[in-house]
C-alpha positions in Angstrom: 16.0 3.5 -51.4 15.7 0.5 -52.2 16.2 -3.4 -50.4 18.4 -6.3 -51.3 15.9 -9.1 -49.8 18.1 -11.9 -51.7 18.4 -14.4 -48.6 16.1 -13.1 -46.5 13.2 -15.3 -45.4 9.5 -14.3 -44.6 8.0 -16.6 -42.1 4.7 -15.5 -40.4 5.0 -16.0 -36.9 3.6 -14.6 -33.3 5.0 -11.6 -31.5 5.1 -13.7 -29.1 7.6 -16.0 -30.2 9.6 -13.2 -32.0 10.4 -12.5 -28.1 11.0 -16.1 -27.0 13.2 -16.8 -30.0 15.1 -13.5 -29.3 16.0 -13.9 -26.2 17.5 -17.0 -26.9 19.1 -16.2 -29.6 21.2 -13.4 -27.5 24.0 -12.8 -30.5 24.9 -9.4 -31.0 26.2 -10.0 -34.1 22.6 -10.9 -35.3 19.8 -8.3 -36.3 16.4 -10.0 -35.7 13.6 -7.8 -37.2 9.7 -7.9 -36.5 7.8 -6.5 -39.4 4.2 -6.3 -38.6 2.5 -7.4 -41.9 -0.9 -7.0 -42.9 -3.2 -9.6 -43.4 -1.9 -10.9 -46.9 -2.3 -13.9 -48.8 -0.3 -13.7 -52.2 4.0 -13.8 -51.6 3.4 -10.5 -53.2 1.7 -8.7 -51.1 3.8 -10.3 -48.1 7.2 -8.7 -49.6 4.9 -5.3 -50.6 3.9 -5.0 -47.0 6.7 -6.1 -45.4 8.5 -3.7 -47.4 6.6 -0.8 -46.2 6.9 -2.0 -42.9 10.7 -2.2 -43.4 10.5 1.9 -45.0 8.5 3.0 -42.4 10.8 1.8 -39.7 14.0 3.2 -41.2 12.6 6.6 -42.0 11.5 6.9 -38.2 15.2 5.8 -36.9 16.9 8.2 -39.5 14.5 10.8 -37.7 15.4 9.8 -34.6 12.1 8.5 -33.4 12.0 5.1 -32.0 9.7 2.1 -33.1 7.5 0.0 -32.2 10.1 -3.0 -31.9 12.8 0.2 -30.4 15.5 -1.7 -28.3 14.4 0.2 -24.9 11.5 0.0 -22.3 8.4 2.7 -23.5 8.3 6.2 -21.4 5.7 5.6 -19.0 3.3 8.3 -17.7 4.1 7.3 -14.0 7.6 8.0 -12.4 10.0 4.6 -12.0 11.9 6.5 -8.9 10.3 3.9 -6.4 11.1 0.8 -8.5 14.3 -0.1 -7.6 17.1 -1.4 -10.4 19.0 -4.4 -9.6 22.0 -6.2 -11.4 24.2 -8.6 -11.1 26.2 -6.7 -8.6 23.2 -5.5 -6.4 21.0 -8.0 -6.0 22.3 -10.7 -3.2 22.6 -7.6 -0.7 19.4 -6.2 -1.1 17.4 -8.7 -1.7 18.6 -12.0 0.0 20.3 -10.4 2.5 17.5 -7.7 3.6 14.6 -8.0 5.6 12.3 -6.8 3.5 9.5 -8.6 0.9 10.7 -8.3 -2.9 8.6 -8.2 -5.7 11.2 -8.7 -8.7 10.3 -8.2 -12.6 12.5 -9.7 -14.7 12.1 -8.1 -18.5 13.6 -7.5 -21.8 13.5 -4.1 -23.0 12.2 -5.0 -26.7 9.0 -7.6 -25.0 6.2 -6.0 -25.4 4.4 -7.4 -22.6 6.8 -5.8 -20.5 6.3 -2.2 -21.5 2.5 -2.7 -21.5 3.0 -3.5 -17.6 6.2 -1.2 -17.4 3.5 2.0 -16.4 1.2 0.1 -13.8 4.4 -1.2 -12.4 5.8 1.7 -11.4 2.4 3.3 -10.1 2.0 0.3 -8.1 5.6 0.9 -6.6 4.9 4.2 -5.0 1.4 3.2 -3.9 2.9 -0.1 -2.3 6.3 2.0 -0.6 3.4 4.6 0.6 1.2 2.1 2.0 3.7 -0.6 3.7 6.3 2.0 4.7 8.8 0.4 2.3 8.6 -2.7 3.9 7.7 -4.4 0.4 9.5 -3.5 -2.6 8.9 -3.8 -6.4 12.0 -3.8 -8.6 13.4 -4.5 -11.7 16.0 -6.7 -13.6 17.3 -6.6 -17.2 17.6 -9.8 -18.2 18.9 -9.0 -21.5 22.2 -7.1 -19.5 22.1 -9.3 -16.0 21.9 -13.1 -17.6 23.4 -14.4 -14.4 20.2 -13.5 -12.7 18.2 -14.6 -15.3 20.0 -17.9 -15.4 20.1 -18.6 -11.6 16.1 -18.0 -11.5 15.3 -19.6 -14.8 13.9 -17.1 -16.4 12.6 -18.1 -20.1 9.7 -15.7 -20.8 9.0 -11.9 -20.2 7.9 -11.0 -18.3 8.9 -13.1 -15.5 7.7 -11.6 -11.8 9.3 -13.4 -8.6 8.4 -12.8 -4.9 11.5 -13.1 -2.9 11.2 -13.3 1.3 14.2 -13.5 3.5 15.3 -17.3 4.3 12.6 -18.9 1.7 12.6 -19.5 -2.0 11.5 -17.4 -4.5 7.8 -17.9 -5.8 6.4 -16.9 -9.1 3.9 -14.3 -8.8 0.7 -15.5 -11.1 -1.5 -12.7 -10.1 -3.0 -9.6 -11.8 -0.7 -7.3 -13.7 -2.5 -4.2 -13.5 -1.9 -1.4 -10.6 -4.6 -2.7 -8.2 -3.9 -6.1 -8.8 -0.1 -5.7 -7.7 -1.1 -3.3 -5.0 -3.3 -5.7 -3.6 -0.9 -8.9 -3.6 1.9 -7.0 -2.2 -0.5 -6.0 0.7 -1.6 -9.4 1.1 2.2 -10.2 1.8 2.7 -7.8 4.0 0.1 -8.8 6.1 0.9 -12.2 6.3 4.3 -11.1 7.4 3.2 -7.7 9.5 2.8 -7.6 13.1 -0.8 -6.2 14.4 -1.0 -2.4 14.4 0.2 -0.8 17.7 -2.6 0.5 19.3 -1.7 4.2 21.4 -3.6 5.8 24.1 -4.1 9.3 22.9 -1.6 11.0 25.4 -0.8 14.5 23.2 -1.5 16.2 19.8 1.5 14.2 18.3 -0.3 11.0 19.0 -3.5 11.5 17.4 -1.9 13.3 14.2 0.8 10.6 13.4 -2.6 8.1 13.8 -4.4 10.1 11.5 -2.3 11.8 8.7 0.1 9.0 8.5 -3.0 6.4 7.4 -5.6 6.8 5.1 -8.3 6.0 8.1 -7.8 6.4 12.2 -9.9 4.4 14.2 -10.5 6.3 17.4 -12.3 4.3 20.7 -13.1 6.7 23.6 -13.5 3.9 27.1 -15.4 4.4 29.7 -13.8 6.0 32.9 -11.7 3.6 34.8 -13.7 4.2 38.2 -16.8 3.1 35.9 -14.8 -0.1 34.5 -11.9 -1.0 36.3 -8.6 -2.2 34.8 -10.2 -5.6 33.9 -13.4 -4.0 32.0 -10.8 -1.7 30.3 -8.7 -4.4 29.1 -11.4 -6.4 27.9 -12.3 -3.3 25.7 -8.6 -3.0 24.7 -8.2 -6.3 23.9 -11.5 -6.5 21.0 -10.1 -3.5 20.0 -6.4 -5.2 19.3 -8.1 -8.1 17.8 -9.9 -6.0 15.6 -6.8 -4.0 14.4 -5.0 -7.6 13.7 -7.6 -8.8 11.6 -7.5 -5.7 9.4 -3.9 -5.0 9.6 -3.6 -4.9 5.9 -5.7 -1.8 5.7 -3.0 0.2 7.4 -5.1 1.9 9.3 -4.2 3.9 12.2 -6.0 2.5 15.8 -5.9 5.1 18.9 -7.9 5.1 22.1 -8.5 7.7 25.0 -10.7 7.7 28.3 -14.4 9.4 28.4 -14.0 12.8 29.1 -10.3 13.3 28.7 -10.6 14.6 25.1 -13.8 16.4 25.0 -13.1 18.9 22.4 -12.4 15.7 20.1 -15.4 13.6 21.3 -17.7 17.0 20.2 -16.0 17.0 16.8 -17.2 14.0 16.3 -20.5 13.4 18.0 -19.2 10.9 20.5 -21.5 10.6 23.5 -24.6 10.6 22.4 -24.5 6.6 21.8 -23.4 6.5 25.1 -19.8 4.8 26.2 -17.6 3.3 24.6 -17.8 4.7 21.6 -16.0 4.2 18.2 -15.4 6.7 15.0 -13.2 6.2 11.8 -11.6 9.5 10.8 -10.5 10.3 6.7 -8.2 13.2 7.8 -7.6 14.1 4.3 -11.1 14.9 3.7 -12.3 15.1 7.2 -14.9 13.2 7.3 -15.6 10.5 10.0 -18.1 7.4 10.7 -19.7 6.8 13.9 -20.1 3.0 15.0 -23.6 2.6 15.8 -23.9 -0.9 17.0 -22.6 -2.9 19.7 -19.1 -2.5 20.9 -18.4 -6.2 20.1 -16.1 -8.2 17.6 -19.4 -8.9 15.8 -20.6 -5.2 15.8 -17.3 -3.7 15.3 -16.1 -6.0 12.4 -19.5 -5.1 10.5 -19.2 -1.0 11.1 -15.6 -1.9 9.5 -16.5 -4.0 6.8 -18.8 -1.4 5.5 -16.4 1.4 5.7 -14.2 -1.1 3.5 -16.6 -0.9 1.1 -17.7 2.1 1.2 -21.1 1.8 2.6 -22.6 3.3 5.9 -23.2 7.6 6.7 -20.2 10.1 6.8 -20.3 13.5 8.3 -17.9 16.4 8.6 -15.6 16.7 11.4 -16.4 19.8 13.5 -14.3 22.5 12.7 -12.9 20.9 9.5 -10.2 20.2 11.1 -8.4 17.7 14.0 -9.7 19.9 17.5 -7.0 20.4 20.4 -6.1 17.6 22.4 -5.1 17.8 25.6 -1.9 16.2 27.1 -2.6 13.9 30.1 -0.8 11.0 31.9 -0.8 7.2 30.4 -3.0 4.9 32.4 -1.1 2.9 34.7 -3.1 -0.1 34.0 -4.4 -0.2 37.2 -7.8 0.5 38.7 -8.8 4.1 39.8 -9.3 5.4 42.5 -11.3 8.0 44.3 -10.1 11.2 44.5 -9.1 11.5 48.7 -11.5 14.2 50.3 -9.3 16.4 52.3 -10.6 16.6 55.8 -12.0 20.4 56.7 -10.5 21.6 59.7 -13.3 23.7 61.6 -10.9 24.2 64.8 -10.9 28.2 63.5 -14.5 28.6 63.2 -16.8 29.7 65.5 -19.8 28.3 65.5 -21.4 30.8 67.4 -21.1 33.6 65.7 -22.6 31.4 62.6 -25.8 30.7 64.7 -26.0 34.6 64.8 -25.9 34.7 61.6 -28.6 32.4 61.2 
């Protein structure tokens, strides 16, 4: 196989230059070939290296294989099902008119950095979808096809990631490009706009399952009986829990509470009661492990407990029985003080006291 190299000029450039130059050309009649030329110092050595690289590329194309400069995104090991594909036609409806937060990657199929980002972006998209319940979405736009969008947002290099929030100007994403970095940034965006998690009373089995099975951790508080605290005391405890739920809302945990004695099987499975009430436990229902708050039931004490959990510190134990226990169905607290049960008067009119005396 012979190659006619007449009229071809070899210019030593960086791959980044090739990417940017190819995008600016945007001419279908021009083929830009980037050859990986090994270190060479003479003109003949450069030509020989270029020819070898070109032969390999042509052979790969003839064999039906893609080359390192193929005009298509590389296949990643992760699924891309949770990355939303945006176009000139659906962008405004999905992104600008929607209520969700969008992280949008503008890419070019031949861009090496885009190919490196692709599996990280795909994996992060699935994590973010699960952890934010779809409130933060990751998307991708092929800027070489949807040039109107690329032009509208001034895309000049690849990949470029922009953050879109309803009613606000888009902003550049300048965070890390790994899966964990992207997920962390998405959760920060979510927590900035999310309301505090709801604190639910454990009224039945469904409440506990939703809190513990839908989230990585569920935080369970067991508060003193209403007769021991009254409404004011109970609301004070609930306010402390709500403030901590708000503080840790980006962790996406479930938050529930029960009255002491209302769910004895639950208390027993978590070893609650030994430290008195109020008590708090954190359950990982996937591993069926739990940790107990051993400090004070205060903002400072709970913060230290949850901070250690977040950092993987602290002791854990297996949930008693290895599964969530049976939950009793109870009436929701009405927000009022408790009332002592009314003692019924005993009617002694039918009792013959003389017979009792004889028996004695």
